[in-house]
Residue frames relative to the residue before (quaternion, step in Angstrom):
aa qw qx qy qz dx dy dz
X 1.0000 0.0000 0.0000 0.0000 0.00 0.00 0.00
X 0.5500 -0.6316 0.3988 0.3735 3.60 1.20 -0.13
X 0.4517 -0.6862 0.5186 0.2372 3.51 -1.38 0.26
X 0.1687 -0.7762 0.6029 0.0747 3.55 -1.02 0.90
X 0.2022 -0.7499 0.6196 0.1132 3.56 -1.01 0.90
X 0.0576 -0.8065 0.5880 -0.0229 3.57 -0.72 1.11
X 0.2067 -0.7691 0.5914 0.1269 3.60 -0.75 1.01
X 0.7826 0.2391 -0.2224 0.5300 3.56 -1.16 0.61
X 0.3047 0.8488 -0.3907 0.1844 3.53 1.20 0.69
X 0.6167 0.6296 -0.3584 0.3081 3.60 1.08 -0.41
X 0.8146 0.1018 -0.0533 0.5685 3.61 1.16 -0.26
X 0.8083 0.3258 -0.1916 0.4514 3.55 -1.30 0.18
X 0.8437 -0.1621 0.1166 0.4983 3.54 -1.14 -0.69
X 0.6202 0.5549 -0.3515 0.4288 3.61 1.03 -0.69
X 0.6675 0.4840 -0.2960 0.4822 3.57 0.94 -0.87
X 0.6640 0.5004 -0.3129 0.4592 3.58 0.97 -0.78
X 0.6115 0.5135 -0.3532 0.4875 3.60 1.07 -0.62
X 0.6266 0.5284 -0.3352 0.4646 3.60 0.99 -0.79
X 0.6549 0.5060 -0.3141 0.4652 3.59 0.94 -0.84
X 0.6623 0.5042 -0.3110 0.4588 3.59 0.95 -0.86
X 0.6449 0.5034 -0.3168 0.4800 3.58 1.05 -0.72
X 0.6413 0.5193 -0.3204 0.4652 3.58 1.00 -0.81
X 0.6229 0.5513 -0.3365 0.4414 3.58 1.06 -0.74
X 0.6892 0.4300 -0.2692 0.5173 3.58 1.23 -0.46
X 0.6334 -0.6001 0.3063 0.3806 3.57 1.26 0.28
X 0.4658 0.6869 -0.4486 0.3317 3.59 1.21 0.18
X 0.3875 -0.6382 0.6069 0.2724 3.53 -1.15 0.69
X 0.2616 -0.8112 0.5172 0.0775 3.56 -1.13 0.67
X 0.1427 -0.6949 0.6921 0.1335 3.48 -1.38 0.52
X 0.1453 -0.8266 0.5432 0.0230 3.55 -0.39 1.28
X 0.0949 -0.8213 0.5625 -0.0055 3.56 -0.62 1.18
X 0.3024 0.7001 -0.6137 0.2044 3.55 -1.01 0.92
X 0.6130 -0.5703 0.3878 0.3856 3.58 -1.23 0.13
X 0.7299 0.4373 -0.2377 0.4685 3.59 1.07 -0.67
X 0.3421 -0.7757 0.4949 0.1908 3.59 -0.38 1.21
X 0.6450 0.5623 -0.3360 0.3936 3.58 0.93 -0.87
X 0.6946 0.4590 -0.2813 0.4772 3.59 0.85 -0.93
X 0.6155 0.5325 -0.3448 0.4677 3.58 1.08 -0.66
X 0.6448 0.5312 -0.3223 0.4452 3.58 0.94 -0.87
X 0.6382 0.5238 -0.3309 0.4569 3.59 0.99 -0.81
X 0.6738 0.4874 -0.3017 0.4663 3.57 0.89 -0.91
X 0.6483 0.5253 -0.3232 0.4464 3.59 0.92 -0.88
X 0.6573 0.5046 -0.3101 0.4661 3.58 0.95 -0.86
X 0.6460 0.5249 -0.3134 0.4571 3.58 1.00 -0.83
X 0.6800 0.4865 -0.2961 0.4618 3.59 0.88 -0.92
X 0.6436 0.5172 -0.3261 0.4604 3.58 1.00 -0.77
X 0.6907 0.4864 -0.2816 0.4550 3.57 0.97 -0.87
X 0.7426 0.4246 -0.2266 0.4657 3.56 0.88 -0.98
X 0.8107 0.2848 -0.1218 0.4969 3.58 0.88 -0.94
X 0.4088 -0.7442 0.4522 0.2730 3.57 1.21 -0.25
X 0.4866 0.6465 -0.4445 0.3842 3.58 1.17 0.50
X 0.4768 -0.6161 0.5288 0.3368 3.53 -1.31 0.24
X 0.0296 -0.7986 0.6006 -0.0241 3.56 -0.78 1.04
X 0.1258 -0.7944 0.5937 0.0241 3.55 -0.51 1.24
X 0.2613 -0.7628 0.5687 0.1626 3.59 -0.94 0.82
X 0.0707 -0.7860 0.6142 0.0066 3.55 -1.07 0.83
X 0.1452 -0.8072 0.5670 0.0766 3.61 0.15 1.24
X 0.2093 0.7753 -0.5638 0.1930 3.57 -0.76 1.05
X 0.2974 -0.6965 0.6247 0.1902 3.52 -1.26 0.64
X 0.3176 -0.8058 0.4694 0.1717 3.57 -0.29 1.24
X 0.6084 0.5220 -0.3735 0.4668 3.60 1.23 -0.05
X 0.6051 0.5091 -0.3522 0.5006 3.58 1.31 -0.01
X 0.5106 -0.7028 0.4034 0.2876 3.56 -0.66 1.11
X 0.6787 0.4884 -0.2995 0.4595 3.58 0.87 -0.89
X 0.6478 0.5034 -0.3169 0.4759 3.58 0.98 -0.82
X 0.6386 0.5348 -0.3290 0.4450 3.57 0.95 -0.86
X 0.6637 0.4948 -0.3144 0.4646 3.60 0.95 -0.79
X 0.6004 0.5403 -0.3648 0.4632 3.62 1.08 -0.59
X 0.6732 0.4748 -0.2927 0.4855 3.56 0.96 -0.85
X 0.6145 0.5466 -0.3462 0.4515 3.60 1.03 -0.73
X 0.6238 0.5336 -0.3363 0.4615 3.59 1.03 -0.74
X 0.6629 0.4826 -0.3006 0.4871 3.57 1.03 -0.79
X 0.6388 0.5388 -0.3242 0.4434 3.60 1.02 -0.79
X 0.5509 0.6358 -0.3826 0.3820 3.58 1.14 -0.64
X 0.7736 0.3427 -0.1836 0.5004 3.57 1.00 -0.77
X 0.5072 0.6755 -0.4176 0.3349 3.61 1.23 -0.02
X 0.4142 -0.6908 0.5370 0.2508 3.55 -1.14 0.69
X 0.7637 0.1352 -0.0798 0.6262 3.57 1.23 -0.58
X 0.0993 -0.7719 0.6263 0.0462 3.56 -0.98 0.91
X 0.0717 -0.7831 0.6174 0.0209 3.57 -0.82 1.03
X 0.1477 -0.7783 0.6082 0.0513 3.57 -0.53 1.23
X 0.0740 0.8308 -0.5415 0.1050 3.56 0.00 1.33
X 0.5876 0.6137 -0.3818 0.3639 3.61 1.02 -0.72
X 0.2435 0.7618 -0.5724 0.1807 3.57 -1.00 0.85
X 0.1094 -0.7910 0.5999 0.0500 3.57 -1.27 0.26
X 0.1368 -0.7681 0.6154 0.1121 3.54 -1.33 0.24
X 0.3789 -0.7012 0.5547 0.2390 3.54 -1.25 0.43
X 0.4075 -0.7700 0.4576 0.1779 3.54 -1.02 0.82
X 0.6652 0.4308 -0.3326 0.5112 3.59 1.16 0.47
X 0.6130 -0.5630 0.3951 0.3888 3.56 -1.17 0.49
X 0.7074 -0.5347 0.2818 0.3664 3.51 -1.19 0.78
X 0.7067 0.4724 -0.2817 0.4450 3.59 0.92 -0.85
X 0.7153 0.4304 -0.2527 0.4891 3.61 1.26 -0.16
X 0.5579 0.5871 -0.4051 0.4242 3.60 1.25 0.16
X 0.4984 -0.5970 0.5215 0.3510 3.55 -1.30 0.25
X 0.5395 -0.6393 0.4310 0.3383 3.57 -0.95 0.82
X 0.5996 0.5674 -0.3722 0.4243 3.61 1.00 -0.68
X 0.6656 0.4889 -0.3016 0.4764 3.58 1.03 -0.77
X 0.6256 0.5261 -0.3333 0.4698 3.58 1.02 -0.80
X 0.6692 0.5089 -0.3060 0.4466 3.56 0.88 -0.93
X 0.6472 0.5117 -0.3179 0.4671 3.59 0.99 -0.82
X 0.6463 0.5078 -0.3224 0.4695 3.59 0.97 -0.80
X 0.6755 0.4845 -0.2978 0.4695 3.60 0.93 -0.87
X 0.5906 0.5533 -0.3630 0.4618 3.58 1.09 -0.63
X 0.7075 0.4612 -0.2581 0.4693 3.56 0.96 -0.88
X 0.7585 0.4138 -0.2104 0.4573 3.59 0.86 -0.97
X 0.7823 0.3181 -0.1478 0.5147 3.59 1.09 -0.69
X 0.7460 0.4270 -0.2477 0.4470 3.57 0.57 -1.16
X 0.6842 0.5136 -0.3069 0.4170 3.60 0.76 -1.01
X 0.7015 0.4386 -0.3141 0.4657 3.66 0.69 -0.87
X 0.6247 0.5316 -0.3505 0.4519 3.60 1.02 -0.73
X 0.6550 0.5139 -0.3141 0.4563 3.59 0.94 -0.86
X 0.6839 0.4838 -0.3010 0.4557 3.58 0.90 -0.87
X 0.6142 0.5149 -0.3462 0.4876 3.59 1.07 -0.66
X 0.6486 0.5305 -0.3112 0.4483 3.56 0.97 -0.90
X 0.6673 0.4789 -0.2967 0.4872 3.59 1.12 -0.61
X 0.7490 0.4457 -0.2286 0.4336 3.57 0.85 -0.99
X 0.6601 0.5807 -0.3283 0.3452 3.58 0.85 -0.97
X 0.6720 0.4840 -0.3405 0.4452 3.68 0.75 -0.82
X 0.6487 0.5114 -0.3210 0.4633 3.58 1.00 -0.80
X 0.6337 0.5216 -0.3304 0.4661 3.60 1.00 -0.78
X 0.6580 0.5084 -0.3143 0.4581 3.58 0.95 -0.86
X 0.6461 0.5074 -0.3258 0.4679 3.61 0.99 -0.73
X 0.6938 0.4551 -0.2758 0.4853 3.59 1.02 -0.77
X 0.3953 -0.7393 0.4596 0.2931 3.57 1.22 -0.45
X 0.7485 0.2712 -0.2111 0.5671 3.58 1.12 0.58
X 0.4120 0.7072 -0.5168 0.2510 3.57 -1.14 0.60
X 0.1470 -0.7661 0.6212 0.0747 3.51 -1.28 0.53
X 0.0871 -0.7666 0.6346 0.0445 3.56 -1.11 0.80
X 0.0813 -0.7870 0.6115 0.0092 3.56 -0.81 1.08
X 0.0968 -0.7924 0.6019 0.0193 3.56 -0.67 1.14
X 0.2877 -0.7700 0.5454 0.1638 3.59 -0.61 1.12
X 0.0414 -0.7998 0.5979 -0.0347 3.54 -0.59 1.24
X 0.3815 -0.7146 0.5473 0.2105 3.58 -1.22 -0.40
X 0.5912 -0.5396 0.4459 0.4006 3.56 -1.23 0.36
X 0.5405 0.6142 -0.3990 0.4139 3.59 1.23 -0.38
X 0.5942 0.5747 -0.3640 0.4292 3.61 1.22 -0.39
X 0.6980 0.5021 -0.2638 0.4373 3.57 1.17 -0.55
X 0.8192 0.0013 0.0142 0.5733 3.60 1.18 -0.21
X 0.6509 -0.5438 0.3598 0.3889 3.59 -1.25 0.22
X 0.0056 -0.8327 0.5525 -0.0359 3.57 0.53 1.21
X 0.7742 0.1611 -0.0747 0.6075 3.56 0.98 -0.91
X 0.1377 -0.8291 0.5381 0.0633 3.56 0.22 1.24
X 0.7812 0.3446 -0.2547 0.4540 3.53 -1.11 0.73
X 0.6971 0.3969 -0.2779 0.5285 3.60 1.26 0.08
X 0.4988 -0.6506 0.4865 0.3020 3.54 -1.28 0.34
X 0.4137 0.7460 -0.4480 0.2674 3.59 1.28 -0.07
X 0.6918 0.4702 -0.2848 0.4682 3.59 0.77 -1.00
X 0.6375 0.5256 -0.3270 0.4587 3.56 1.02 -0.78
X 0.6463 0.5128 -0.3212 0.4650 3.58 1.01 -0.79
X 0.6728 0.4765 -0.2955 0.4826 3.57 0.98 -0.82
X 0.6022 0.5592 -0.3528 0.4475 3.59 1.11 -0.62
X 0.5849 0.5769 -0.3737 0.4305 3.59 1.10 -0.63
X 0.6805 0.4961 -0.2985 0.4491 3.58 0.83 -0.97
X 0.6483 0.5066 -0.3118 0.4752 3.56 1.02 -0.81
X 0.6791 0.4932 -0.2898 0.4600 3.57 0.92 -0.93
X 0.6448 0.5112 -0.3265 0.4650 3.59 0.99 -0.78
X 0.6145 0.5444 -0.3412 0.4578 3.58 0.99 -0.81
X 0.6998 0.4646 -0.2710 0.4700 3.57 0.83 -1.01
X 0.6384 0.5505 -0.3288 0.4257 3.57 0.95 -0.88
X 0.7125 0.4285 -0.2521 0.4952 3.58 0.97 -0.84
X 0.6826 0.5296 -0.3030 0.4022 3.58 0.85 -0.97
X 0.7264 0.4431 -0.2496 0.4623 3.60 1.04 -0.68
X 0.4453 0.6807 -0.4724 0.3394 3.61 1.20 0.17
X 0.6284 -0.5338 0.4002 0.4000 3.57 -1.22 0.46
X 0.6233 0.5652 -0.3375 0.4221 3.56 1.01 -0.84
X 0.7286 0.4230 -0.2473 0.4787 3.58 0.80 -0.99
X 0.6033 0.5625 -0.3634 0.4331 3.60 1.05 -0.66
X 0.7382 0.4090 -0.2198 0.4893 3.55 1.05 -0.77
X 0.6467 0.5360 -0.2993 0.4526 3.57 1.31 -0.09
X 0.5291 -0.6036 0.4825 0.3507 3.60 -1.21 0.42
X 0.5562 0.5900 -0.3940 0.4328 3.60 1.25 -0.25
X 0.0219 -0.8201 0.5710 -0.0296 3.59 -0.96 0.84
X 0.2051 -0.7443 0.6235 0.1231 3.54 -1.24 0.66
X 0.0497 -0.7881 0.6135 -0.0103 3.54 -1.06 0.88
X 0.2181 -0.7392 0.6210 0.1427 3.56 -1.07 0.78
X 0.2480 -0.7462 0.6031 0.1342 3.57 -0.83 1.04
X 0.1540 -0.8101 0.5638 0.0468 3.57 -0.46 1.24
X 0.1083 -0.8440 0.5252 -0.0053 3.54 -0.29 1.34
X 0.1708 -0.7242 0.6505 0.1521 3.49 -1.36 0.37
X 0.7984 -0.1442 0.1472 0.5658 3.60 -0.84 -0.95
X 0.0797 0.7950 -0.5922 0.1042 3.57 -0.49 1.18
X 0.0160 -0.8217 0.5684 -0.0377 3.56 -0.62 1.11
X 0.0136 -0.7556 0.6527 0.0532 3.50 -1.34 0.28
X 0.8088 -0.3027 0.1773 0.4721 3.57 -1.22 -0.28
X 0.5797 0.6059 -0.4021 0.3677 3.62 1.12 -0.38
X 0.5146 0.6083 -0.4420 0.4120 3.64 1.18 -0.22
X 0.6695 0.4936 -0.2954 0.4700 3.54 0.93 -0.95
X 0.6614 0.5095 -0.3094 0.4552 3.57 0.95 -0.87
X 0.6846 0.4796 -0.2885 0.4669 3.56 1.05 -0.73
X 0.3944 -0.7466 0.4589 0.2765 3.58 1.25 -0.28
X 0.5077 0.6303 -0.4359 0.3937 3.58 1.07 0.70
X 0.5775 -0.5899 0.4226 0.3741 3.60 -1.12 0.55
X 0.5244 -0.6300 0.4563 0.3462 3.60 -1.08 0.56
X 0.5829 -0.5371 0.4682 0.3906 3.53 -1.33 0.28
X 0.6720 -0.4616 0.3513 0.4603 3.62 -1.21 0.24
X 0.5444 -0.6626 0.3909 0.3344 3.63 -0.69 1.01
X 0.6386 0.5501 -0.3343 0.4217 3.58 0.99 -0.78
X 0.7665 0.3536 -0.1743 0.5070 3.58 1.13 -0.66
X 0.5885 0.6091 -0.3497 0.4005 3.58 1.27 0.10
X 0.0720 -0.7667 0.6374 0.0273 3.54 -1.00 0.93
X 0.4459 -0.6842 0.5062 0.2773 3.58 -1.01 0.78
X 0.5812 -0.6286 0.4027 0.3238 3.54 -0.98 0.90
X 0.6665 0.4810 -0.3400 0.4570 3.70 0.81 -0.77
X 0.6211 0.5378 -0.3433 0.4550 3.60 1.06 -0.70
X 0.6572 0.5038 -0.3039 0.4711 3.58 0.93 -0.93
X 0.6549 0.5211 -0.3142 0.4481 3.57 0.91 -0.91
X 0.6672 0.4999 -0.3068 0.4591 3.58 0.90 -0.89
X 0.6466 0.5108 -0.3253 0.4639 3.60 0.97 -0.80
X 0.6583 0.5133 -0.3106 0.4547 3.57 0.97 -0.84
X 0.6795 0.4793 -0.2917 0.4727 3.56 0.89 -0.94
X 0.6183 0.5259 -0.3458 0.4706 3.59 1.03 -0.71
X 0.6491 0.5380 -0.3206 0.4318 3.59 0.96 -0.87
X 0.7263 0.4371 -0.2723 0.4553 3.61 0.82 -0.89
X 0.6429 0.5028 -0.3344 0.4712 3.58 1.25 -0.15
X 0.4331 0.6672 -0.4873 0.3603 3.58 1.21 0.17
X 0.6334 -0.5188 0.3991 0.4127 3.55 -1.23 0.40
X 0.7627 0.0672 -0.0491 0.6414 3.57 1.07 -0.79
X 0.2397 -0.8061 0.5237 0.1359 3.60 -0.03 1.24
X 0.5267 -0.6198 0.4655 0.3490 3.61 -1.12 0.55
X 0.5355 -0.6108 0.4701 0.3451 3.57 -1.17 0.54
X 0.7685 0.1066 -0.0918 0.6241 3.57 1.12 -0.62
X 0.1389 -0.7654 0.6249 0.0664 3.54 -1.06 0.85
X 0.0205 -0.7687 0.6386 -0.0291 3.56 -0.61 1.19
X 0.3007 -0.8628 0.3803 0.1435 3.57 -0.13 1.31
X 0.7738 0.2028 -0.2167 0.5596 3.61 0.99 0.67
X 0.6185 -0.5656 0.3979 0.3732 3.55 -1.20 0.57
X 0.6442 0.5387 -0.3392 0.4240 3.59 0.94 -0.85
X 0.7085 0.4315 -0.2705 0.4886 3.58 1.00 -0.77
X 0.5368 0.5717 -0.4128 0.4632 3.59 1.18 -0.34
X 0.6675 0.4912 -0.2924 0.4771 3.55 0.96 -0.90
X 0.6716 0.5023 -0.3003 0.4544 3.58 0.90 -0.93
X 0.6674 0.4934 -0.3077 0.4652 3.58 0.90 -0.91
X 0.6379 0.5261 -0.3260 0.4583 3.57 1.04 -0.76
X 0.6490 0.5100 -0.3140 0.4691 3.57 1.00 -0.83
X 0.6589 0.5172 -0.3116 0.4486 3.57 0.93 -0.90
X 0.6849 0.4954 -0.2899 0.4489 3.56 1.02 -0.79
X 0.8101 0.3286 -0.1353 0.4663 3.57 0.93 -0.85
X 0.5450 0.5923 -0.4152 0.4240 3.59 1.23 -0.17
X 0.5479 -0.6156 0.4393 0.3576 3.62 -0.90 0.80
X 0.5556 -0.6453 0.4138 0.3220 3.56 -0.92 0.94
X 0.5909 0.5819 -0.3777 0.4118 3.60 1.04 -0.63
X 0.6663 0.4883 -0.3053 0.4736 3.57 1.01 -0.77
X 0.6644 0.5123 -0.3125 0.4454 3.58 0.94 -0.85
X 0.6918 0.4861 -0.2753 0.4576 3.58 1.13 -0.60
X 0.4013 0.7139 -0.4871 0.3035 3.59 1.22 0.10
X 0.6033 -0.5792 0.3944 0.3807 3.62 -1.01 0.72
X 0.7941 0.3016 -0.2433 0.4682 3.54 -0.96 0.95
X 0.6709 0.4973 -0.3081 0.4557 3.61 1.19 -0.38
X 0.7649 0.1841 -0.1365 0.6020 3.57 1.24 -0.25
X 0.4955 -0.6553 0.4861 0.2980 3.54 -1.16 0.62
X 0.1185 -0.8284 0.5469 0.0231 3.59 -0.21 1.29
X 0.2830 -0.8026 0.5064 0.1386 3.56 -0.34 1.27
X 0.6178 0.5683 -0.3551 0.4113 3.60 1.16 -0.34
X 0.5732 0.6143 -0.3828 0.3841 3.59 1.23 -0.18
X 0.5498 0.6066 -0.4042 0.4078 3.59 1.24 -0.29
X 0.5691 -0.6039 0.4394 0.3439 3.55 -1.14 0.62
X 0.7072 -0.4923 0.2995 0.4096 3.58 -1.20 0.47
X 0.7610 0.3740 -0.2175 0.4835 3.60 1.00 -0.66
X 0.5674 0.6320 -0.3742 0.3722 3.56 1.26 -0.11
X 0.2576 -0.7416 0.6005 0.1522 3.53 -1.00 0.85
X 0.2626 -0.7347 0.6036 0.1639 3.52 -1.16 0.73
X 0.6161 -0.5191 0.4036 0.4337 3.60 -1.18 0.33
X 0.3349 -0.7485 0.5403 0.1889 3.56 -1.09 0.68
X 0.5519 -0.6018 0.4604 0.3482 3.52 -1.18 0.59
X 0.5992 -0.5703 0.4195 0.3738 3.53 -1.19 0.55
X 0.3295 -0.6812 0.6118 0.2304 3.51 -1.17 0.63
X 0.1344 -0.8423 0.5190 0.0550 3.58 -0.19 1.23
X 0.4076 0.6240 -0.5267 0.4087 3.56 1.20 0.46
X 0.3292 -0.8491 0.3713 0.1813 3.46 0.19 1.41
X 0.8296 0.2511 -0.1919 0.4602 3.48 -1.29 0.58
X 0.2878 0.8123 -0.4798 0.1645 3.56 1.18 0.39
X 0.2817 -0.7348 0.5909 0.1778 3.53 -0.88 0.93
X 0.7897 0.1506 -0.0703 0.5906 3.56 1.19 -0.53
X 0.2484 -0.8019 0.5223 0.1498 3.61 -0.20 1.21
X 0.7067 -0.4282 0.3400 0.4490 3.52 -1.34 0.20
X 0.8243 0.2137 -0.1648 0.4977 3.55 -0.87 0.92
X 0.3822 0.7619 -0.4713 0.2265 3.59 1.20 0.10
X 0.6700 0.4906 -0.3160 0.4588 3.58 1.17 -0.38
X 0.4687 0.6866 -0.4482 0.3287 3.58 1.22 0.06
X 0.4876 -0.6678 0.4845 0.2855 3.52 -1.22 0.50
X 0.7516 -0.3652 0.2647 0.4813 3.57 -1.27 -0.06
X 0.8207 0.2618 -0.2021 0.4659 3.53 -1.02 0.88
X 0.5783 0.5743 -0.3927 0.4262 3.59 1.25 -0.12
X 0.5800 -0.5966 0.4275 0.3535 3.56 -1.20 0.59
X 0.0008 0.7958 -0.6051 0.0242 3.56 -0.96 0.88
X 0.3407 -0.6587 0.6104 0.2784 3.51 -1.31 0.26
X 0.0793 -0.8099 0.5809 0.0169 3.57 -0.60 1.11
X 0.7053 0.4639 -0.3277 0.4243 3.54 -1.33 0.11
X 0.1014 0.8088 -0.5692 0.1077 3.58 0.88 0.90
X 0.6655 -0.5278 0.3357 0.4072 3.57 -1.16 0.55
X 0.6207 0.5298 -0.3491 0.4606 3.57 1.10 -0.55
X 0.7361 0.3281 -0.2029 0.5561 3.56 1.31 -0.26
X 0.7780 -0.3566 0.1215 0.5028 3.56 1.07 0.94
X 0.2995 -0.8014 0.4914 0.1630 3.64 1.12 -0.30
X 0.5894 0.5677 -0.3640 0.4447 3.58 0.96 0.78
X 0.5252 -0.5624 0.5157 0.3766 3.50 -1.37 0.10
X 0.4798 -0.5902 0.5410 0.3589 3.54 -1.18 0.44
X 0.6789 -0.4743 0.3433 0.4430 3.56 -1.24 0.27
X 0.3963 -0.7145 0.5256 0.2369 3.56 -0.93 0.91
X 0.6903 -0.4771 0.3353 0.4282 3.55 -1.29 0.23
X 0.6873 0.4464 -0.2885 0.4952 3.58 1.17 -0.48
X 0.6191 -0.6161 0.3234 0.3641 3.57 1.24 0.29
X 0.6317 0.5146 -0.3471 0.4643 3.57 1.21 0.29
X 0.2927 -0.7156 0.6000 0.2056 3.53 -1.19 0.61
X 0.0495 -0.8044 0.5920 0.0035 3.55 -0.99 0.74
X 0.0994 -0.7662 0.6298 0.0800 3.53 -1.08 0.70
X 0.0719 0.7805 -0.6166 0.0738 3.56 -0.63 1.11
X 0.3461 -0.7647 0.4989 0.2159 3.57 -0.35 1.18
């Protein structure tokens, strides 16, 4: 059935995608920073599904580690770019070192892995690439931050490559998974309130829909795993930006006072011992809730938890 490489694999949506792939008989290369959590998942998949699961502990923001993963991606039949992170303060109040690390993870790493995997897939005449994006890529959901822009890059790159004549005529396919509020058991473990039920999707459900989509004869260029989010993503893409920027319709991070911290996006680079910004001092913007620590957002000011890869 071939081998799938999954980044951010030790928890949350990455782990559930790995499980869904294993259920279809794929061997796995599991990538994350935390070796211990990866080892547990690999042992579980081998025992339950009988597949071979290799662990590859790596920090995708480190150049040498990224090249090790790129070498593994070169031979993969399926590449899943799931690892990602966000910062919880507005752009003008973050440290550049933290912004750069987030962009390395959200933009540089997936682009590098696609660049390694895609030519080899085209030569073999088979392959699938799944890039985990977000509804934040389709509109100013988190105004004042670089998170949506970083996620928009992955969506735009997927579309730019997938619609070429070369890819249209090839069995190789790229798909962007456009996520919204996605929860799983880590919400309960983190002790945070659930997202609004109408907008909440379970992580295993999303993973199964994504894996099913990339196994189609002609996978979709974008996979939005529910009707409600298809409608929301469509509205975000086609509604005039002036309307979307009206007060109250988007989460504006610049409205917080100079000393106020906002919740940070989950760091989905799984098993992280050190989340984005962990070296910052008191009062500096950080990304908290690494996958090794539940992979979720803390409760928002409106009382909802949200996870957007």
